[in-house]
C-alpha positions in Angstrom: -31.5 8.5 -0.3 -32.6 11.9 -1.8 -30.5 14.8 -0.9 -27.2 13.0 -0.4 -24.3 14.7 -2.2 -22.7 12.8 -5.1 -19.1 11.9 -4.3 -18.6 9.7 -7.4 -15.8 10.7 -9.8 -14.7 9.3 -13.1 -11.2 9.3 -14.3 -10.2 7.9 -17.7 -13.4 5.8 -17.9 -12.9 4.3 -14.4 -15.6 5.2 -11.9 -14.6 5.7 -8.2 -17.3 5.9 -5.6 -15.6 8.9 -4.1 -12.4 10.9 -4.8 -10.3 9.4 -1.9 -7.7 6.8 -2.7 -4.8 5.4 -0.7 -1.3 6.1 -2.1 1.1 3.4 -3.3 3.8 2.4 -0.9 1.7 3.5 2.2 -1.0 0.8 2.2 0.9 -2.4 1.5 -0.9 -4.6 -1.0 -4.2 -3.5 0.6 -5.1 -6.9 2.1 -3.0 -6.1 5.2 -5.5 -3.4 6.1 -8.7 -5.4 5.6 -9.2 -6.0 9.4 -8.4 -2.3 10.2 -10.9 -0.4 8.0 -13.6 -1.1 5.4 -11.5 -1.1 2.2 -14.8 -1.2 0.3 -15.4 2.4 1.3 -12.3 3.7 -0.4 -12.6 5.4 -3.7 -9.5 3.6 -5.0 -6.6 1.5 -3.7 -3.1 1.9 -5.1 -1.0 -1.0 -4.2 2.7 -1.0 -3.3 5.0 -0.5 -6.3 5.5 -3.6 -8.4 8.6 -4.6 -10.3 9.3 -7.4 -12.8 11.3 -9.3 -10.2 11.1 -9.3 -6.3 13.3 -6.7 -4.7 14.7 -6.8 -1.1 14.9 -3.1 -0.8 17.4 -1.0 1.1 19.2 -1.8 4.4 17.8 -0.4 7.6 17.1 2.1 8.8 14.4 2.8 6.3 12.2 5.4 8.1 13.0 8.5 10.0 10.6 11.0 11.4 11.1 14.7 10.8 9.1 17.8 11.9 5.8 17.3 10.1 7.1 14.7 7.8 8.6 11.3 7.2 11.8 10.4 5.4 11.8 6.9 3.8 14.4 4.9 2.0 12.5 1.6 1.7 14.0 1.0 -1.7 10.8 -0.2 -3.4 10.9 -3.6 -1.7 8.2 -5.8 -3.2 7.3 -9.4 -4.0 7.2 -8.9 -7.7 4.3 -8.5 -10.1 3.8 -12.2 -10.7 3.6 -13.1 -7.0 1.2 -10.1 -6.4 -1.2 -11.4 -9.1 -1.1 -14.9 -7.6 -1.1 -14.2 -3.8 -2.6 -10.8 -3.2 -4.9 -9.8 -6.0 -7.5 -12.6 -5.6 -8.5 -11.2 -2.2 -8.5 -7.6 -3.5 -10.9 -8.5 -6.3 -13.7 -9.0 -3.7 -13.3 -5.7 -1.9 -15.5 -3.7 -4.3 -12.9 -0.9 -4.8 -11.0 -0.2 -8.0 -7.4 -1.5 -7.7 -4.7 0.5 -9.2 -1.3 -1.2 -9.7 1.7 1.1 -9.3 4.6 -0.1 -11.4 8.3 0.8 -11.8 11.5 -0.4 -13.3 15.1 0.6 -14.0 14.9 0.2 -17.8 12.2 0.5 -20.4 12.2 -3.3 -20.8 11.5 -3.8 -17.1 8.6 -1.4 -17.2 7.2 -3.0 -20.3 7.4 -6.5 -18.8 5.3 -5.5 -15.7 2.8 -3.6 -17.8 2.3 -6.5 -20.2 1.6 -8.9 -17.3 -0.8 -6.7 -15.5 -2.6 -5.7 -18.7 -3.6 -9.3 -19.1 -4.8 -9.7 -15.5 -8.4 -9.4 -14.5 -9.2 -7.3 -11.4 -7.0 -4.3 -12.1 -8.7 -1.0 -12.9 -5.7 1.1 -14.0 -1.9 1.3 -14.0 0.0 4.0 -12.2 3.4 4.5 -13.7 6.2 5.6 -11.3 8.7 7.4 -13.4 10.9 8.6 -10.5 13.3 5.6 -11.0 16.8 6.0 -12.4 17.3 4.6 -15.9 20.3 2.3 -15.7 20.6 2.4 -19.5 21.2 6.1 -19.4 23.7 6.4 -16.6 21.2 6.6 -13.8 19.3 9.7 -15.0 15.7 9.6 -13.7 13.0 9.0 -16.3 11.1 12.0 -14.9 13.9 14.4 -15.1 14.3 14.1 -18.9 11.3 15.3 -21.0 12.2 13.0 -23.9 12.5 10.0 -21.6 9.2 10.9 -20.0 7.5 11.1 -23.3 9.1 7.9 -24.6 8.3 5.7 -21.6 4.8 6.9 -21.3 4.2 6.2 -25.0 5.7 2.8 -24.8 3.7 1.7 -21.8 0.5 3.2 -23.3 1.0 1.0 -26.3 1.3 -2.1 -24.1 -1.8 -1.2 -22.1 -4.4 -2.3 -24.6 -7.3 -2.4 -22.1 -6.2 -0.4 -19.0 -5.9 3.4 -18.5 -2.5 4.8 -17.7 -1.9 7.2 -14.7 1.6 8.7 -14.6 3.0 9.6 -11.2 5.3 12.6 -11.5 8.3 13.5 -9.5 8.5 16.9 -7.8 12.3 16.9 -8.1 12.2 18.5 -11.6 12.9 22.0 -12.8 9.5 22.6 -14.4 6.5 20.5 -13.4 4.4 22.0 -16.2 6.7 20.8 -18.9 6.9 17.4 -17.3 3.1 17.2 -17.1 2.8 18.1 -20.8 5.4 15.6 -21.8 3.5 12.8 -20.0 0.2 14.0 -21.4 1.6 14.2 -25.0 3.0 10.7 -24.5 -0.4 9.3 -23.9 -1.1 9.5 -20.2 -4.8 9.3 -19.3 -4.3 11.0 -16.0 -1.5 12.4 -13.8 -0.7 11.6 -10.2 1.4 14.3 -8.5 3.5 14.4 -6.6 5.9 11.7 -5.5 8.3 12.3 -2.5 10.7 15.2 -2.3 14.4 14.4 -2.0 15.8 15.0 1.5 18.3 13.7 4.0 19.0 13.5 7.8 22.3 13.3 9.7 23.2 11.7 13.0 24.9 14.6 14.7 26.8 12.3 17.1 28.4 10.2 14.5 28.2 12.9 11.8 27.0 10.2 9.4 23.9 10.1 7.2 20.9 8.4 8.8 20.4 6.4 5.5 22.8 4.2 3.7 21.8 5.9 0.4 22.3 9.4 2.1 19.2 10.8 0.5 15.6 9.7 1.1 12.1 10.6 0.1 10.3 13.2 2.2 6.5 12.9 2.6 3.9 13.9 5.1 2.1 17.2 6.1 5.3 19.2 5.6 5.2 18.8 1.8 1.5 19.6 1.3 1.8 23.3 0.5 4.5 22.6 -2.1 2.6 19.7 -3.6 -0.5 21.9 -3.7 1.3 24.5 -5.8 2.6 21.9 -8.2 -0.9 20.4 -8.6 -2.2 23.9 -9.3 0.5 24.5 -11.9 0.0 21.2 -13.6 -3.8 21.7 -13.8 -3.2 24.8 -15.9 -0.7 23.0 -18.2 -2.8 19.9 -19.2 -6.4 19.0 -19.8 -6.2 15.4 -18.6 -7.4 14.6 -15.0 -5.0 15.1 -12.1 -4.8 13.0 -8.9 -3.3 15.1 -6.0 -1.1 13.5 -3.4 1.3 14.9 -0.8 0.7 15.5 2.9 -3.0 14.8 3.0 -4.1 14.0 6.5 -7.4 15.9 7.0 -10.4 16.8 4.8 -9.2 20.4 4.2 -6.0 19.0 2.5 -8.1 17.0 0.1 -10.4 19.9 -0.6 -7.4 22.2 -1.3 -6.2 19.7 -3.9 -9.6 19.5 -5.6 -10.2 23.2 -5.6 -6.7 23.6 -7.1 -7.7 21.3 -10.0 -7.3 17.6 -8.8 -10.2 15.3 -9.7 -9.2 12.9 -6.9 -6.8 12.7 -4.0 -4.5 10.1 -2.5 -3.8 9.7 1.2 -0.3 8.4 2.0 1.8 8.9 5.1 -1.3 9.5 7.3 -2.1 5.8 6.8 0.9 4.9 9.0 -0.3 6.8 12.1 -4.0 6.9 11.5 -5.3 4.1 9.2 -8.8 5.5 9.5 -7.7 8.8 8.0 -9.0 8.0 4.4 -12.5 7.1 5.9 -12.5 10.3 8.0 -11.7 12.4 4.9 -14.5 10.7 2.9 -17.0 11.5 5.6 -15.6 15.0 5.7 -16.1 15.5 2.0 -19.8 14.5 2.4 -20.2 16.9 5.3 -18.5 19.7 3.4 -20.8 19.2 0.4 -23.9 19.2 2.6 -22.7 22.3 4.5 -22.1 24.2 1.2 -25.3 22.9 -0.5 -23.2 21.0 -3.2 -25.1 18.2 -4.9 -21.9 17.0 -6.7 -18.4 17.1 -5.2 -17.1 17.4 -8.8 -18.3 21.0 -8.8 -15.4 22.2 -6.7 -12.7 20.8 -9.0 -10.6 23.7 -10.4 -12.9 26.2 -8.7 -10.1 28.3 -7.2 -10.9 32.0 -7.3 -8.0 34.3 -7.9 
């Protein structure tokens, strides 16, 4: 229909019908939400993180609510990449939404094994590389916290992905997000997703013990949005590749902030737990914003911050 604003965005050759995706780890494998909302309306669907082998995850408790946020210590529980391809992906192929596979590992070999399997699999539009995992070959140092490690793993995975674009998900728990973004871009990343969860913790004041067995956990939700927004803004000025903003998005204004700061697309995460319709509401909100501001193309607001 004439006059409708264009919401379509393109990232690394992949066309998304709108800029709103669901974040990995907050939407299961996607099929679990098929009866709750129209998955076909999503711009993109990032599945739960996949490893080379099934993982049981961390002991309970795994979730703990905070003021304006959520601490999680799920431990990247998943069924493994091979089982995902066999049991989950067939149904996802029919939804009409680009499927992005989030992958992780604790060594370069584990990352490579998953990437090679998914690169040969039909129905996946892109790979999102989670580099926030500790490298067991390097004494537990996170891949994301070492610029050389970041550059190396991105380069190695990029060589494996002969047909799929590579999105690299950055950790906010680094000293300089700009340097990390440049290391990933120089390594061959086609786009960046930022940010992952912030490190936090909670204590049971009656027992004086940590809530979580691992002591620290990942903080997400609205509380982190202002910090994530700053990091997206900084990264957008450090690299020229597209950026996907994530962190505390629960209403359309949050998504718009990310895009104005320089993000080409936005992922909705924690909001999916308490309002599964949040991504759809935000998509509708973007269209309404574009009409209200006489925008024919939502891409026109990307990086439009006036300072």
